[in-house]
One Martini backbone bead per residue (centre of mass of N, CA, C, O) as a GRO file, in nm:
protein
  512
    1MET     BB    1  -3.478   0.004  -1.729
    2THR     BB    2  -3.121   0.003  -1.828
    3LYS     BB    3  -2.829  -0.022  -2.069
    4GLU     BB    4  -2.647   0.231  -2.009
    5HIS     BB    5  -2.564   0.038  -1.772
    6VAL     BB    6  -2.374  -0.215  -1.620
    7ILE     BB    7  -2.395  -0.050  -1.344
    8GLU     BB    8  -2.621  -0.042  -1.052
    9MET     BB    9  -2.630   0.142  -0.740
   10ARG     BB   10  -2.907   0.157  -0.508
   11ASN     BB   11  -2.921   0.258  -0.201
   12ILE     BB   12  -2.668   0.152  -0.041
   13THR     BB   13  -2.667  -0.050   0.256
   14LYS     BB   14  -2.422  -0.112   0.530
   15LYS     BB   15  -2.425  -0.318   0.822
   16PHE     BB   16  -2.239  -0.351   1.144
   17GLY     BB   17  -2.461  -0.346   1.328
   18GLU     BB   18  -2.428  -0.009   1.415
   19PHE     BB   19  -2.242   0.010   1.177
   20VAL     BB   20  -2.210   0.240   0.901
   21ALA     BB   21  -2.054   0.194   0.595
   22ASN     BB   22  -2.319   0.228   0.413
   23ASP     BB   23  -2.521   0.527   0.293
   24GLN     BB   24  -2.704   0.552   0.032
   25ILE     BB   25  -2.555   0.449  -0.226
   26ASN     BB   26  -2.456   0.574  -0.555
   27LEU     BB   27  -2.389   0.383  -0.868
   28ASP     BB   28  -2.255   0.424  -1.207
   29VAL     BB   29  -2.172   0.224  -1.503
   30ARG     BB   30  -2.033   0.237  -1.807
   31PRO     BB   31  -1.959   0.135  -2.100
   32GLY     BB   32  -1.617   0.153  -2.144
   33GLU     BB   33  -1.528   0.254  -1.853
   34ILE     BB   34  -1.345   0.448  -1.614
   35HIS     BB   35  -1.439   0.423  -1.271
   36ALA     BB   36  -1.392   0.614  -0.999
   37LEU     BB   37  -1.320   0.550  -0.644
   38LEU     BB   38  -1.338   0.803  -0.395
   39GLY     BB   39  -1.167   0.802  -0.068
   40GLU     BB   40  -1.119   0.759   0.234
   41ASN     BB   41  -1.021   0.594   0.486
   42GLY     BB   42  -1.312   0.420   0.561
   43ALA     BB   43  -1.555   0.515   0.358
   44GLY     BB   44  -1.655   0.228   0.183
   45LYS     BB   45  -1.541   0.114  -0.087
   46SER     BB   46  -1.479  -0.192  -0.041
   47THR     BB   47  -1.755  -0.267   0.063
   48LEU     BB   48  -1.909  -0.200  -0.195
   49MET     BB   49  -1.739  -0.398  -0.381
   50ASN     BB   50  -1.797  -0.660  -0.218
   51MET     BB   51  -2.095  -0.666  -0.311
   52LEU     BB   52  -2.037  -0.689  -0.616
   53ALA     BB   53  -1.844  -0.961  -0.561
   54GLY     BB   54  -2.000  -1.144  -0.323
   55LEU     BB   55  -1.880  -1.100  -0.015
   56LEU     BB   56  -2.136  -0.922   0.026
   57GLU     BB   57  -2.445  -0.798   0.165
   58PRO     BB   58  -2.693  -0.598   0.163
   59THR     BB   59  -2.917  -0.442   0.371
   60SER     BB   60  -2.983  -0.233   0.134
   61GLY     BB   61  -3.094  -0.227  -0.181
   62GLU     BB   62  -2.980  -0.223  -0.535
   63ILE     BB   63  -2.870  -0.434  -0.814
   64LEU     BB   64  -2.751  -0.371  -1.149
   65VAL     BB   65  -2.710  -0.573  -1.452
   66ASN     BB   66  -2.778  -0.472  -1.748
   67GLY     BB   67  -3.075  -0.374  -1.615
   68GLU     BB   68  -3.075  -0.605  -1.395
   69VAL     BB   69  -3.190  -0.740  -1.122
   70VAL     BB   70  -2.972  -0.857  -0.856
   71SER     BB   71  -2.824  -1.138  -0.672
   72ILE     BB   72  -2.512  -1.118  -0.485
   73ASP     BB   73  -2.419  -1.408  -0.281
   74SER     BB   74  -2.148  -1.464  -0.454
   75PRO     BB   75  -1.863  -1.499  -0.638
   76SER     BB   76  -1.990  -1.693  -0.849
   77LYS     BB   77  -2.219  -1.500  -0.928
   78ALA     BB   78  -2.038  -1.272  -1.025
   79ARG     BB   79  -1.898  -1.434  -1.249
   80LYS     BB   80  -2.160  -1.496  -1.412
   81LEU     BB   81  -2.191  -1.165  -1.448
   82GLY     BB   82  -1.885  -1.055  -1.514
   83ILE     BB   83  -1.738  -1.025  -1.226
   84GLY     BB   84  -1.418  -0.885  -1.121
   85MET     BB   85  -1.161  -0.895  -0.854
   86VAL     BB   86  -0.882  -0.691  -0.764
   87HIS     BB   87  -0.702  -0.710  -0.495
   88GLN     BB   88  -0.493  -0.549  -0.286
   89HIS     BB   89  -0.450  -0.838  -0.167
   90PHE     BB   90  -0.324  -1.101  -0.277
   91MET     BB   91  -0.474  -1.428  -0.403
   92LEU     BB   92  -0.206  -1.630  -0.368
   93VAL     BB   93  -0.015  -1.924  -0.431
   94GLU     BB   94   0.320  -1.945  -0.397
   95ALA     BB   95   0.366  -2.264  -0.471
   96PHE     BB   96   0.239  -2.194  -0.728
   97THR     BB   97   0.169  -2.139  -1.033
   98VAL     BB   98   0.031  -1.935  -1.247
   99ALA     BB   99  -0.167  -2.138  -1.374
  100GLU     BB  100  -0.275  -2.264  -1.108
  101ASN     BB  101  -0.398  -1.997  -1.003
  102ILE     BB  102  -0.589  -1.925  -1.242
  103ILE     BB  103  -0.755  -2.218  -1.231
  104LEU     BB  104  -0.851  -2.198  -0.955
  105GLY     BB  105  -1.184  -2.325  -0.964
  106SER     BB  106  -1.131  -2.354  -1.311
  107GLU     BB  107  -1.077  -2.633  -1.417
  108VAL     BB  108  -0.919  -2.824  -1.663
  109THR     BB  109  -1.045  -3.122  -1.824
  110LYS     BB  110  -1.035  -3.442  -1.900
  111ALA     BB  111  -1.094  -3.739  -1.941
  112GLY     BB  112  -1.178  -3.842  -1.612
  113GLY     BB  113  -1.085  -3.563  -1.459
  114VAL     BB  114  -0.819  -3.464  -1.576
  115LEU     BB  115  -0.583  -3.241  -1.565
  116ASP     BB  116  -0.533  -2.972  -1.820
  117LEU     BB  117  -0.250  -2.793  -1.817
  118LYS     BB  118  -0.173  -2.752  -2.112
  119LYS     BB  119  -0.429  -2.599  -2.202
  120ALA     BB  120  -0.423  -2.379  -1.987
  121THR     BB  121  -0.148  -2.261  -2.066
  122LYS     BB  122  -0.230  -2.186  -2.354
  123ASP     BB  123  -0.466  -1.997  -2.281
  124ILE     BB  124  -0.300  -1.800  -2.104
  125LYS     BB  125  -0.102  -1.709  -2.319
  126GLU     BB  126  -0.314  -1.591  -2.513
  127LEU     BB  127  -0.434  -1.389  -2.309
  128SER     BB  128  -0.173  -1.230  -2.245
  129GLU     BB  129  -0.127  -1.135  -2.540
  130LYS     BB  130  -0.395  -0.988  -2.593
  131TYR     BB  131  -0.345  -0.784  -2.318
  132GLY     BB  132  -0.035  -0.738  -2.240
  133LEU     BB  133   0.034  -0.982  -2.010
  134ALA     BB  134   0.327  -1.054  -1.923
  135ILE     BB  135   0.377  -1.414  -1.874
  136ASP     BB  136   0.476  -1.709  -1.699
  137PRO     BB  137   0.290  -1.994  -1.644
  138THR     BB  138   0.542  -2.167  -1.497
  139ALA     BB  139   0.579  -1.980  -1.278
  140LYS     BB  140   0.637  -1.898  -0.962
  141ILE     BB  141   0.514  -1.680  -0.742
  142SER     BB  142   0.777  -1.662  -0.555
  143ASP     BB  143   0.957  -1.566  -0.835
  144ILE     BB  144   0.789  -1.304  -0.869
  145SER     BB  145   0.688  -1.005  -0.900
  146VAL     BB  146   0.454  -0.784  -0.803
  147GLY     BB  147   0.372  -0.698  -1.089
  148ALA     BB  148   0.322  -0.990  -1.189
  149GLN     BB  149   0.103  -1.059  -0.979
  150GLN     BB  150  -0.095  -0.853  -1.084
  151ARG     BB  151  -0.130  -0.988  -1.363
  152VAL     BB  152  -0.245  -1.252  -1.254
  153GLU     BB  153  -0.503  -1.132  -1.130
  154ILE     BB  154  -0.614  -1.030  -1.398
  155LEU     BB  155  -0.614  -1.301  -1.550
  156LYS     BB  156  -0.808  -1.444  -1.357
  157THR     BB  157  -1.056  -1.272  -1.438
  158LEU     BB  158  -1.044  -1.316  -1.748
  159TYR     BB  159  -1.060  -1.631  -1.746
  160ARG     BB  160  -1.364  -1.599  -1.612
  161GLY     BB  161  -1.510  -1.364  -1.799
  162ALA     BB  162  -1.463  -1.069  -1.740
  163ASP     BB  163  -1.620  -0.732  -1.800
  164ILE     BB  164  -1.606  -0.645  -1.491
  165LEU     BB  165  -1.358  -0.452  -1.324
  166ILE     BB  166  -1.205  -0.454  -1.001
  167PHE     BB  167  -0.983  -0.210  -0.855
  168ASP     BB  168  -0.800  -0.241  -0.547
  169GLU     BB  169  -0.546  -0.068  -0.504
  170PRO     BB  170  -0.326  -0.153  -0.747
  171THR     BB  171  -0.059   0.055  -0.670
  172ALA     BB  172   0.046   0.023  -0.369
  173VAL     BB  173   0.303  -0.203  -0.458
  174LEU     BB  174   0.421  -0.029  -0.689
  175THR     BB  175   0.616   0.088  -0.916
  176PRO     BB  176   0.633   0.336  -1.140
  177SER     BB  177   0.661   0.144  -1.391
  178GLU     BB  178   0.423  -0.046  -1.307
  179ILE     BB  179   0.204   0.169  -1.307
  180GLU     BB  180   0.222   0.249  -1.603
  181GLU     BB  181   0.160  -0.032  -1.710
  182LEU     BB  182  -0.121  -0.067  -1.577
  183LEU     BB  183  -0.261   0.178  -1.708
  184ASN     BB  184  -0.229   0.067  -1.996
  185ILE     BB  185  -0.392  -0.191  -1.950
  186MET     BB  186  -0.659  -0.052  -1.882
  187LYS     BB  187  -0.692   0.088  -2.155
  188SER     BB  188  -0.695  -0.177  -2.323
  189LEU     BB  189  -0.946  -0.307  -2.191
  190VAL     BB  190  -1.158  -0.090  -2.283
  191LYS     BB  191  -1.102  -0.133  -2.587
  192GLU     BB  192  -1.218  -0.442  -2.550
  193GLY     BB  193  -1.498  -0.372  -2.362
  194LYS     BB  194  -1.440  -0.304  -2.086
  195SER     BB  195  -1.512  -0.244  -1.738
  196ILE     BB  196  -1.401  -0.004  -1.480
  197ILE     BB  197  -1.322  -0.011  -1.130
  198LEU     BB  198  -1.142   0.244  -0.942
  199ILE     BB  199  -0.955   0.214  -0.650
  200THR     BB  200  -0.822   0.526  -0.520
  201HIS     BB  201  -0.592   0.791  -0.390
  202LYS     BB  202  -0.467   0.869  -0.672
  203LEU     BB  203  -0.512   1.146  -0.858
  204ASP     BB  204  -0.325   1.109  -1.106
  205GLU     BB  205  -0.446   0.835  -1.191
  206ILE     BB  206  -0.733   0.924  -1.236
  207ARG     BB  207  -0.658   1.139  -1.455
  208ALA     BB  208  -0.514   0.933  -1.657
  209VAL     BB  209  -0.788   0.708  -1.689
  210SER     BB  210  -1.047   0.847  -1.619
  211ASP     BB  211  -1.384   0.958  -1.672
  212ARG     BB  212  -1.504   0.907  -1.382
  213VAL     BB  213  -1.612   1.021  -1.041
  214THR     BB  214  -1.678   0.884  -0.718
  215VAL     BB  215  -1.754   1.030  -0.408
  216ILE     BB  216  -1.664   0.924  -0.075
  217ARG     BB  217  -1.801   1.011   0.261
  218ARG     BB  218  -1.861   0.848   0.532
  219GLY     BB  219  -2.058   0.641   0.350
  220LYS     BB  220  -2.117   0.868   0.132
  221SER     BB  221  -2.239   1.002  -0.152
  222ILE     BB  222  -2.145   1.307  -0.301
  223GLU     BB  223  -2.019   1.277  -0.611
  224THR     BB  224  -2.039   1.294  -0.974
  225VAL     BB  225  -1.763   1.334  -1.204
  226THR     BB  226  -1.578   1.459  -1.439
  227ILE     BB  227  -1.250   1.486  -1.512
  228GLU     BB  228  -1.305   1.696  -1.694
  229GLY     BB  229  -1.246   1.995  -1.506
  230SER     BB  230  -1.097   1.853  -1.270
  231THR     BB  231  -0.917   1.896  -0.989
  232ASN     BB  232  -0.727   1.794  -0.734
  233GLU     BB  233  -0.848   1.995  -0.533
  234ASP     BB  234  -1.142   1.922  -0.576
  235LEU     BB  235  -1.126   1.619  -0.502
  236ALA     BB  236  -1.001   1.650  -0.219
  237GLU     BB  237  -1.233   1.820  -0.097
  238MET     BB  238  -1.457   1.610  -0.142
  239MET     BB  239  -1.322   1.380   0.025
  240VAL     BB  240  -1.254   1.560   0.315
  241GLY     BB  241  -1.402   1.858   0.343
  242ARG     BB  242  -1.129   2.007   0.258
  243SER     BB  243  -0.849   2.161   0.224
  244VAL     BB  244  -0.539   2.057   0.060
  245SER     BB  245  -0.200   1.999   0.102
  246PHE     BB  246   0.075   1.896  -0.123
  247LYS     BB  247   0.269   2.059   0.072
  248THR     BB  248   0.509   2.049   0.323
  249GLU     BB  249   0.562   2.242   0.581
  250LYS     BB  250   0.903   2.354   0.678
  251ILE     BB  251   1.165   2.383   0.859
  252ALA     BB  252   1.476   2.399   0.907
  253SER     BB  253   1.720   2.204   0.980
  254ASN     BB  254   1.907   2.077   1.298
  255PRO     BB  255   2.164   1.906   1.307
  256LYS     BB  256   2.341   1.681   1.508
  257LYS     BB  257   2.404   1.406   1.625
  258VAL     BB  258   2.486   1.092   1.569
  259VAL     BB  259   2.273   0.805   1.565
  260LEU     BB  260   2.321   0.672   1.279
  261SER     BB  261   2.571   0.418   1.182
  262ILE     BB  262   2.706   0.312   0.864
  263LYS     BB  263   2.958   0.051   0.787
  264ASP     BB  264   3.032  -0.146   0.538
  265LEU     BB  265   2.768  -0.288   0.443
  266VAL     BB  266   2.664  -0.640   0.440
  267VAL     BB  267   2.374  -0.792   0.274
  268ASN     BB  268   2.176  -1.058   0.231
  269GLU     BB  269   1.969  -1.229   0.055
  270ASN     BB  270   1.782  -1.517   0.035
  271ARG     BB  271   2.012  -1.649  -0.175
  272GLY     BB  272   2.305  -1.524  -0.067
  273VAL     BB  273   2.311  -1.248  -0.202
  274PRO     BB  274   2.418  -0.941  -0.225
  275ALA     BB  275   2.223  -0.635  -0.154
  276VAL     BB  276   2.435  -0.509   0.036
  277LYS     BB  277   2.728  -0.287  -0.058
  278ASN     BB  278   2.927  -0.116   0.122
  279LEU     BB  279   2.748   0.060   0.315
  280SER     BB  280   2.731   0.419   0.391
  281LEU     BB  281   2.569   0.596   0.678
  282ASP     BB  282   2.439   0.899   0.819
  283VAL     BB  283   2.227   0.993   1.107
  284ARG     BB  284   2.076   1.269   1.252
  285ALA     BB  285   1.967   1.467   1.470
  286GLY     BB  286   1.717   1.653   1.312
  287GLU     BB  287   1.669   1.449   1.058
  288ILE     BB  288   1.583   1.363   0.715
  289VAL     BB  289   1.647   1.058   0.548
  290GLY     BB  290   1.616   0.981   0.221
  291ILE     BB  291   1.536   0.680   0.033
  292ALA     BB  292   1.620   0.629  -0.304
  293GLY     BB  293   1.468   0.373  -0.521
  294ILE     BB  294   1.451   0.097  -0.682
  295ASP     BB  295   1.314  -0.179  -0.652
  296GLY     BB  296   1.571  -0.410  -0.543
  297ASN     BB  297   1.839  -0.226  -0.418
  298GLY     BB  298   1.834  -0.289  -0.075
  299GLN     BB  299   1.628  -0.157   0.116
  300THR     BB  300   1.504  -0.392   0.273
  301GLU     BB  301   1.772  -0.513   0.386
  302LEU     BB  302   1.863  -0.262   0.535
  303ILE     BB  303   1.623  -0.231   0.732
  304GLU     BB  304   1.641  -0.521   0.849
  305ALA     BB  305   1.924  -0.482   0.972
  306ILE     BB  306   1.861  -0.240   1.161
  307THR     BB  307   1.597  -0.408   1.300
  308GLY     BB  308   1.675  -0.735   1.317
  309LEU     BB  309   1.551  -0.910   1.054
  310ARG     BB  310   1.861  -0.925   0.954
  311LYS     BB  311   2.158  -1.040   0.878
  312VAL     BB  312   2.495  -0.960   0.898
  313LYS     BB  313   2.788  -1.010   0.726
  314SER     BB  314   2.912  -0.708   0.721
  315GLY     BB  315   2.996  -0.469   0.927
  316ASP     BB  316   2.835  -0.167   1.080
  317ILE     BB  317   2.597  -0.082   1.346
  318THR     BB  318   2.507   0.230   1.503
  319ILE     BB  319   2.367   0.359   1.821
  320LYS     BB  320   2.499   0.597   1.988
  321GLY     BB  321   2.781   0.410   1.957
  322GLN     BB  322   2.624   0.137   1.950
  323SER     BB  323   2.636  -0.179   1.868
  324ILE     BB  324   2.374  -0.372   1.664
  325THR     BB  325   2.491  -0.605   1.534
  326ASN     BB  326   2.282  -0.875   1.545
  327MET     BB  327   2.060  -0.799   1.699
  328SER     BB  328   1.771  -0.801   1.830
  329THR     BB  329   1.475  -0.653   1.798
  330ARG     BB  330   1.428  -0.596   2.096
  331GLN     BB  331   1.700  -0.460   2.156
  332ILE     BB  332   1.663  -0.229   1.951
  333THR     BB  333   1.398  -0.115   2.057
  334GLU     BB  334   1.523  -0.046   2.347
  335LEU     BB  335   1.704   0.190   2.189
  336SER     BB  336   1.489   0.379   2.057
  337VAL     BB  337   1.328   0.218   1.815
  338GLY     BB  338   1.140   0.278   1.527
  339HIS     BB  339   0.902   0.079   1.310
  340ILE     BB  340   0.781   0.123   0.976
  341PRO     BB  341   0.680  -0.102   0.767
  342GLU     BB  342   0.619  -0.200   0.437
  343ASP     BB  343   0.470  -0.463   0.568
  344ARG     BB  344   0.199  -0.468   0.765
  345HIS     BB  345   0.124  -0.774   0.762
  346ARG     BB  346   0.404  -0.910   0.824
  347ASP     BB  347   0.545  -0.666   1.036
  348GLY     BB  348   0.300  -0.479   1.182
  349MET     BB  349   0.079  -0.716   1.217
  350ILE     BB  350  -0.189  -0.901   1.380
  351LEU     BB  351  -0.483  -0.966   1.231
  352GLU     BB  352  -0.633  -1.138   1.468
  353MET     BB  353  -0.592  -0.912   1.639
  354THR     BB  354  -0.652  -0.646   1.795
  355VAL     BB  355  -0.598  -0.320   1.782
  356ALA     BB  356  -0.503  -0.291   2.073
  357GLU     BB  357  -0.290  -0.520   2.063
  358ASN     BB  358  -0.125  -0.396   1.832
  359ILE     BB  359  -0.051  -0.130   1.984
  360ALA     BB  360   0.096  -0.315   2.224
  361LEU     BB  361   0.331  -0.493   2.103
  362GLN     BB  362   0.597  -0.324   2.204
  363THR     BB  363   0.467  -0.291   2.535
  364TYR     BB  364   0.315  -0.533   2.690
  365TYR     BB  365   0.563  -0.600   2.911
  366LYS     BB  366   0.487  -0.322   3.029
  367GLN     BB  367   0.432  -0.070   3.209
  368PRO     BB  368   0.080  -0.054   3.213
  369ASN     BB  369   0.013  -0.316   3.035
  370SER     BB  370   0.169  -0.476   3.269
  371LYS     BB  371   0.177  -0.723   3.555
  372ASN     BB  372   0.329  -1.003   3.618
  373GLY     BB  373   0.216  -1.102   3.320
  374ILE     BB  374  -0.045  -0.918   3.330
  375LEU     BB  375  -0.283  -0.791   3.144
  376ASN     BB  376  -0.406  -0.448   3.093
  377TYR     BB  377  -0.692  -0.400   2.925
  378SER     BB  378  -0.795  -0.131   3.016
  379TYR     BB  379  -0.548   0.030   2.919
  380ILE     BB  380  -0.509  -0.076   2.630
  381ASN     BB  381  -0.792   0.018   2.524
  382GLU     BB  382  -0.772   0.318   2.598
  383LYS     BB  383  -0.517   0.382   2.437
  384ALA     BB  384  -0.633   0.304   2.161
  385ARG     BB  385  -0.862   0.511   2.156
  386GLN     BB  386  -0.678   0.759   2.159
  387LEU     BB  387  -0.511   0.694   1.900
  388MET     BB  388  -0.746   0.665   1.703
  389GLU     BB  389  -0.830   0.961   1.734
  390GLU     BB  390  -0.560   1.108   1.673
  391PHE     BB  391  -0.513   0.923   1.385
  392ASP     BB  392  -0.780   0.845   1.244
  393VAL     BB  393  -0.888   0.552   1.316
  394ARG     BB  394  -1.112   0.366   1.125
  395GLY     BB  395  -1.382   0.196   1.299
  396ALA     BB  396  -1.563  -0.010   1.531
  397GLY     BB  397  -1.299  -0.036   1.706
  398GLU     BB  398  -1.051  -0.171   1.928
  399LEU     BB  399  -1.190  -0.484   1.916
  400ILE     BB  400  -1.117  -0.532   1.646
  401ALA     BB  401  -0.966  -0.665   1.399
  402GLY     BB  402  -0.701  -0.569   1.214
  403GLY     BB  403  -0.816  -0.707   0.943
  404ASP     BB  404  -1.088  -0.507   0.949
  405LEU     BB  405  -0.928  -0.297   0.843
  406SER     BB  406  -0.823  -0.089   0.644
  407GLY     BB  407  -0.527  -0.034   0.501
  408GLY     BB  408  -0.495   0.264   0.595
  409ASN     BB  409  -0.573   0.208   0.899
  410GLN     BB  410  -0.344   0.017   0.956
  411GLN     BB  411  -0.120   0.223   0.906
  412LYS     BB  412  -0.209   0.426   1.128
  413ALA     BB  413  -0.174   0.229   1.364
  414VAL     BB  414   0.130   0.183   1.334
  415ILE     BB  415   0.215   0.480   1.351
  416ALA     BB  416   0.097   0.534   1.628
  417ARG     BB  417   0.265   0.331   1.788
  418GLU     BB  418   0.556   0.442   1.711
  419ILE     BB  419   0.525   0.745   1.789
  420ASP     BB  420   0.425   0.704   2.088
  421ARG     BB  421   0.716   0.590   2.182
  422ASP     BB  422   0.938   0.807   2.132
  423PRO     BB  423   1.176   0.780   1.934
  424GLU     BB  424   1.508   0.854   1.833
  425LEU     BB  425   1.461   0.633   1.604
  426LEU     BB  426   1.305   0.649   1.276
  427ILE     BB  427   1.175   0.387   1.076
  428VAL     BB  428   1.053   0.441   0.734
  429SER     BB  429   0.827   0.252   0.522
  430GLN     BB  430   0.601   0.352   0.329
  431PRO     BB  431   0.405   0.562   0.497
  432THR     BB  432   0.158   0.626   0.254
  433ARG     BB  433   0.055   0.358   0.184
  434GLY     BB  434  -0.289   0.374   0.113
  435LEU     BB  435  -0.337   0.678   0.144
  436ASP     BB  436  -0.493   0.958   0.172
  437VAL     BB  437  -0.449   1.293   0.140
  438GLY     BB  438  -0.517   1.365   0.432
  439ALA     BB  439  -0.331   1.151   0.566
  440ILE     BB  440  -0.071   1.233   0.433
  441GLU     BB  441  -0.053   1.514   0.550
  442TYR     BB  442  -0.050   1.424   0.850
  443ILE     BB  443   0.190   1.220   0.852
  444ARG     BB  444   0.410   1.409   0.751
  445LYS     BB  445   0.386   1.607   0.987
  446ARG     BB  446   0.456   1.402   1.212
  447ILE     BB  447   0.739   1.326   1.109
  448ILE     BB  448   0.850   1.615   1.110
  449GLY     BB  449   0.793   1.655   1.413
  450GLU     BB  450   1.010   1.455   1.506
  451ARG     BB  451   1.245   1.613   1.396
  452ASP     BB  452   1.182   1.879   1.561
  453LYS     BB  453   1.243   1.701   1.836
  454GLY     BB  454   1.533   1.548   1.750
  455LYS     BB  455   1.497   1.324   1.555
  456ALA     BB  456   1.583   1.043   1.380
  457VAL     BB  457   1.517   0.998   1.020
  458VAL     BB  458   1.401   0.728   0.807
  459VAL     BB  459   1.304   0.732   0.454
  460VAL     BB  460   1.123   0.500   0.257
  461SER     BB  461   1.046   0.565  -0.097
  462PHE     BB  462   0.881   0.552  -0.420
  463GLU     BB  463   0.796   0.848  -0.371
  464LEU     BB  464   0.942   1.128  -0.488
  465ASP     BB  465   0.764   1.349  -0.371
  466GLU     BB  466   0.805   1.256  -0.079
  467ILE     BB  467   1.110   1.278  -0.062
  468LEU     BB  468   1.122   1.583  -0.139
  469ASP     BB  469   0.924   1.687   0.087
  470MET     BB  470   1.072   1.554   0.361
  471SER     BB  471   1.368   1.591   0.310
  472ASP     BB  472   1.710   1.690   0.386
  473ARG     BB  473   1.822   1.420   0.269
  474ILE     BB  474   1.932   1.226  -0.025
  475ALA     BB  475   1.963   0.876  -0.066
  476VAL     BB  476   2.089   0.693  -0.332
  477ILE     BB  477   2.003   0.366  -0.438
  478TYR     BB  478   2.231   0.123  -0.601
  479ASP     BB  479   2.307  -0.191  -0.594
  480GLY     BB  480   2.354  -0.154  -0.260
  481SER     BB  481   2.441   0.153  -0.299
  482ILE     BB  482   2.555   0.473  -0.268
  483GLN     BB  483   2.528   0.705  -0.535
  484GLY     BB  484   2.404   0.954  -0.366
  485ILE     BB  485   2.388   1.292  -0.213
  486LEU     BB  486   2.107   1.512  -0.176
  487ASP     BB  487   1.955   1.822  -0.214
  488PRO     BB  488   1.621   1.886  -0.242
  489ALA     BB  489   1.658   2.199  -0.323
  490GLN     BB  490   1.883   2.098  -0.573
  491THR     BB  491   1.666   1.901  -0.702
  492ASN     BB  492   1.516   1.626  -0.895
  493LYS     BB  493   1.361   1.363  -1.053
  494GLN     BB  494   1.569   1.335  -1.281
  495GLU     BB  495   1.824   1.304  -1.105
  496LEU     BB  496   1.727   1.071  -0.938
  497GLY     BB  497   1.673   0.878  -1.175
  498MET     BB  498   1.967   0.860  -1.271
  499LEU     BB  499   2.081   0.735  -1.008
  500MET     BB  500   1.877   0.493  -0.989
  501ALA     BB  501   2.008   0.383  -1.280
  502GLY     BB  502   2.343   0.440  -1.235
  503GLY     BB  503   2.417   0.718  -1.274
  504GLN     BB  504   2.561   1.040  -1.336
  505LEU     BB  505   2.654   1.360  -1.229
  506ASN     BB  506   2.777   1.678  -1.335
  507LYS     BB  507   2.715   1.800  -1.080
  508GLU     BB  508   2.860   1.975  -0.851
  509GLY     BB  509   2.827   1.807  -0.542
  510ALA     BB  510   2.606   1.582  -0.566
  511ASN     BB  511   2.821   1.385  -0.465
  512VAL     BB  512   2.895   1.252  -0.117
   0.00000   0.00000   0.00000
């Protein structure tokens, strides 16, 4: 036994029935390091970390904490050992305040067992200042940004005394500025003596903060390497077992008739204040229009209005010349519109239903999925098996619950469902959020393939590299309006960033 490592996981195997999620995996983490865990969607990264966090128990193998063999059979046992996990999907009660969420399960009480919220709030404020995690302890979770909710999750683990922090895809739902802030927070945490395990698919982030990286592929540990001296290409090839292209090759677009036309659109956000303001935009068959913007500038409300998830206050939306303004989602879907939503949990899947049922969600009421109101499960399940194989959706099969897939595999299942419907207009929000580099390469090619088949495609993404890589035209949205439309071949991230911040370009013809 040695205290050279704060964590050692030796020959860890985890089986779910006959399915082997982790197969003899080895991992060690040194004191005061950021150790990245890299692997494809469904490679077994989260399963491995869930065993360290006490949410699962290994089928075989042993775990050592600070050189001592331990049995981590519950999250409370993990907390006692100083291990805390910040999950990919936040575990917060929206109706509670920041302070109430942080102390939940670790309440501070006064004499007589009365909750001492005043002391807890004071302690949380001091903790947030110590680690540079700016947050208002009295704010409601429902009223703060996603980035702020991420800080609450981190504070929750620190409040419980965690010295070893596990971050599971922590930047999947953050904006570029929030990502930069989080990476700086992680650096400051290790300076304070913490050790961090970082699960991510984003190679640039691994290179920015990590000391070492362990690569897992199909449930097996492949290699542990130092970041210094390793290239993105090296890491990507270790992860997927082949060389990966970071730029999607595509032929020039050949736009034809207008499929989607938006005129003077005004859409309110939840508080009744306009989020989309007199926005006009056309999208033609055979082109991809990328929408770039800082989160919160009307992108979500725009897409929800197009897809029938939000009412339009004024203006008009037409598809192939037919007004769809304030039509139901079903009616819009029937006009050959596909929608890959930004929040796969809220709008893309029903997590309790099987993968097969989720894949049939848009067409379950049509033949051959059903007849006379009776579902044809034989066909539904077989179709799901085919699409899972085609889109490399990894899991124990089409009959498991959608919620039991990894986040990236949930995303691939939603994409498979929508592309398989062969829509004439494809609306895509954050298409590769949570996907590994191999899956990103594949999905981008599939979406560009839809364009090449003459489909009209709208892509909303916070990843500017993705917008530049996929788009034929880029519409920059700022404060609910189109700030400019740019040719991706004639622009760069700096120009996009200027427009996204509300600035103007001196470049002649940049704004259309």
